[in-house]
VOGUGU-465040 format. One record per residue (C-alpha): residue in one letter; x, y, z. Coordinates in steps of 0.001 Angstrom, whole numbers, plus 500000, padded with zeros to 6 digits. Example, Ala and Ser with C-alpha at 12.3 -4.5 7.8 and 13.67 -1.06 7.14 Angstrom:
<nodes>
a512300495500507800 s513670498940507140 
</nodes>
This chain:
<nodes>
m509220490232496767 g508397490159500455 l505021491889500107 f502377491340502783 q500143488481501588 v497259486374502911 p495819483014501793 l492176483035500746 a489647480990498813 a486645481439496531 g484796478311495493 a487408475775494320 y490034478517493913 t492744479054496538 g495553481584496344 s497659484148498138 w496847487820497578 i498634491043498434 v497165493103501271 d497071496392499394 s495790499458501222 g496846501529498197 a494357499803495874 n491038501642495500 l489356498312494718 s490489494712494890 v492231493545491701 i492560490075490179 s494109488697487004 q492094487396484062 s493244483811484682 v492146483963488333 a488731485305487269 e488398482331484908 r489395479870487651 m486765481430489929 g484156481293487198 i482937484837487805 e481062486770485149 l482880489824483783 s481467493042482389 s481191493130478603 a482452496719478556 t485989497726479467 g487421500768481187 t490871501963482203 v492538502596485523 e495879504153486380 g498375501497487395 g501167501842489913 s503510502854487107 g501177505644486016 a500218503759482842 a496596503304481766 v495539499694482302 p492442498273480522 i490134496421482897 h486841494569483153 t484792494489486332 g483283491560488172 v481803490474491483 i483072487550493565 p479957485999495173 e481810484641498204 l485395485129499354 r486773483267502385 l489558484877504378 g490376482940507533 a487183482823509586 a485666485738507645 v483271485187504745 l482841488186502458 h479919488375500029 n479594490179496697 v483147491566496557 p483630493910493562 v486902493477491694 l488785494975488794 v490056492334486376 a493281493022484463 a494994490953481768 d497685488662483135 p500549490487481335 d499561493751483081 l500075492053486464 t503281490255485480 f506774491615486117 p509279489591484072 e512225491658485368 i511791490012488765 a509893486873487708 y506807487847489715 r503092487652488915 v500228489078490951 e497169486815491213 g495151489293493243 s495197492047495810 l492800492920498625 g491981496585498225 l490837499255500647 p487065498477500634 v487673494917501886 l490261496031504451 a487964498767505754 a485002496357505894 l487060494040508129 g487531497026510435 r491075496575511645 f494196494684510634 t497609494156512182 v500686492973510293 y503463491287512296 r507140491113511391 d507019487306511155 g504430487502508353 r501233486932510353 i498284489212509602 h495384489505512027 f492046490953510928 g489408492305513289 g489648492816517048 e488917495720519330 t490662499074519381 i493454498984521958 a492455501251524839 s495920502783525168 d495814503880521524 k492953506236522341 d495288508242524561 r498374508005522338 f496678508918519076 p493539511054518726 h492973510421514985 n495965510036512693 l494446507943509885 f492341509693507263 l490706508939503926 e491068511029500806 k488406509401498627 f489706505789498481 a493258506582499604 p494304506075503269 v496473508914504555 i498537509174507753 a500524511912509470 a504287511254509613 d507496513236510108 f510371512694507669 g512368515618509024 l510109518539508115 g507524518094510876 d504207516281510597 q502950516062507032 l500381513890505275 f501455510770503353 t499495508012501666 i500160504581503185 d500390501668500772 t500921498161502135 g501166496951498532 a504293499024497803 i507842498008498647 r509566501390498598 t508855504571500500 i508929507386497966 l508619511062498832 s506865513351496401 a507895516388494399 a505984518464496968 f508407517169499638 y511346517888497323 r510274521504496840 e510400522035500609 s513519519984501412 k515815520185498349 p518142517321499486 v520682517996496731 n523836518465498798 s523909515045500445 a522078512802497994 q522660510981494735 l520499511742491704 v519213508494490168 e516771507327487520 l514061505740489655 q512135502839488112 l508570502592489389 m507068499181488599 g503328498719488703 a500367497395486791 g500812498241483136 g504591498585483045 t507469500639484401 l507836504412484760 v511277506046484988 s511605509343486846 p514546511353488230 a514836511224492011 y517324511856494773 q518294508813496822 v518746509821500453 h520398507412502885 d519971506827506645 v516596508484507079 e514616508554510340 a510850508843510240 k508350509298513061 l505044507550512444 g502351505800514444 g504032506509517776 g507393504980516820 c510547505726514886 a511691503905511741 q515288503819510589 l515290503605506782 q518406502699504822 s517229504898501963 v514263506752500529 q513760508252497089 v512642511854496657 l511004512636493323 t512046515911491714 q508931516258489577 p505308515038489599 i504863511679487891 g501357512106486522 r499553510838489600 a498090513064492313 d500898514990493995 e498819516579496717 f500543514733499582 y504189514513500595 g504839510937499512 n503806507319499752 i504803505173502732 g505529501600501683 e506849498418503202 s510375499766503772 a509068502153506458 l506820499505508061 r509146496478508276 p511358497944511052 f508494497597513538 t507395494466515398 s503887495158514110 f501713497907512708 t497941498368512783 l495481500205510569 d492270500610512557 f489471501858510311 n486938501730513154 a488842504263515266 m490728505848512321 r494104505273513951 f497475504022512716 s499893502640515298 v503126500667515498 t504810498482518130 g508504497799518603 g511350500026517518 p512452503176519362 q509689505413520607 s511660508551519733 c514114509456517002 g517555510913517480 p518246514636517182 
</nodes>
């Protein structure tokens, strides 16, 4: 699927997990939990999956997780049944995802276009002048300021999502009905697929992190989909891939990009 992934290990287990800034906690499948030999909670709860569906989960703690040179201890995880993390439509199964608490604990991470991901490092001095603070947290959701044609607005940023989808709040202010196609948008996530009407807008420019992304298309929801609709959309991989690299710096609370034009057209 082209999602950002990193190799890691826990005991005898090795795998490749999604780097998922949109996940409130790290998530693993039941089979991975069994391979790791971690003890799960006897009680179950539910969480809202990416599709908006309620997903039953157990909880557990990974005693030691190795990620490159970093060793993380006592990592809490949500454990979902394998079918809830399997997408037969595209023959894809998620073994695990590194959620926001782990990413924030590592302080800073940079994703490069060639697939490399670098964790840690110092805040780049020039970023202090270019960006005061443009990365925020709303509970466990990272939020950045970006401009999709209506001036700077707040968007969640989700490195575990492929598409960039603008919310019904954005639709109410933009109403892109004259130059866009109305489609039935399928949102795949843990627990299944949600279908929602949306306008598909082509050739979109977005200003974010000090650069300009040229997006072939974005989808604009016409109605809330059951999840929080307090921001103007969710920025996914499609808006991040055009850059040579992008960095989320949780120490300095800054989001920045390199490569690509520094300014958008008129």
